[in-house]
N, C-alpha and C positions, 0 to 999 in steps of 0.2 A: 361194326364190331372191331375191337382192338385185340390183337394177339400179342402176347408177351413171351419172350424167350430168354431164360436166365442161363448164365454160364459162370464158370469159375470156381465151383465147389470142389472139394477134394479132401484128402486126408493129410493133416499136418501135425507136427509136434507142438506141444505147448511153447509159447513164446514166438512162434513163427507167424507169418502174415499170409493173407489171401486177399484177392480182389474179386468181388462179385460184380457181374454186369448184367443188365437187363435191357433188351431192345424191344421197343414197341413198334408195331406195324399194323396196317389195315386202314380202316376208315377213321382216321384220327382227325378230330376237329381242333381241340386245344387242350393238351394235357395240363391239369392243374397239379394237385399234390402227387408226388411220386414217393414211394416208401418201400422199405424192406421190413418184413415181418419174419419171425422164426417160430418153429414149433418143435420142441423136443419130445421124445416119447413120453406119453402119459401126462402131458401138460397142454395147456391151452395156447393157441397161437398168440404171440405177443408182438407189439410194435418194437422194432429195433431203432429205426431212424426214418425221418421223413424230411423232404425238402419241398418248399413251395415254389411257385412259378418265379418268384423274385429272389429265390435263394435263401429264404429263411429256413433254418434247420432246427430240428429237435431230436434228441436222443434219449434212449432208455438210460437210466442211471447206471446200469450195469456195464454199459459200453462207452460212456463218456470218457473222452481222452484217448480211447483206443481205436474207435471206428470213425470214419469220415465218409459222409454221403455227398455225392455230387451228381449233377445232371447236365446234360447237353441238350438244350431245347431245340437246336437245329437238327439234331440227329435222333431226337426222341429216345434218348437213352438215360439210364440212371445207373450209377455205380456205387460201390461201397468198398472202401479200403479198410481192411480189418487187420490191425496190428496187435501184437502181444496176445495172441489167441490163447484161451484157457479151455480146459476140458468142458467147463460149463457152457461154452459157446457152441458145443456140439448140438446140431439141430438141422432140420430142413429149413432153408431160407427161401422166402417167397417175395417176389416183387409184386407191388400193387400200384396201379395208376388209376387216376380218376379223369374221365373225359365226359363232359356235358352232364355231370352229376352221377355218372354210372361208374362203379368200381370194377376194374378188371384185374384178375390175378394170373400170375404165371403158375407153372406146374411145380416149381420148386427145384432147388439144387441142394444137395446134401453136403454139409460141412462137418467133418469129424476131426476133433482135436484129441489126440491120444499119443502117448509115448510108447 
């Protein structure tokens, strides 16, 4: 089993920045794709950003140019720098990792963007 702990959420004003972090622990074999998803009230969970083992990244169109995902393979962590935050970025953000073909999810961290 793999456990994930997210941190870094909070309340910010539009235009400000936040960094989310996710640490994986437990019986890790080899983490493949690491990703961040988000879910706003009344909506489906959506992919925000993902990074492969070799560092290939993809982003949702709505966050391109503002968010940057990164990973540290030695520490089994994934982070996401979020700049120029907008009210529509308000959501619970979830970390997801894949290990030996199984997806593991964190419990989520709330990001609220409001003036």
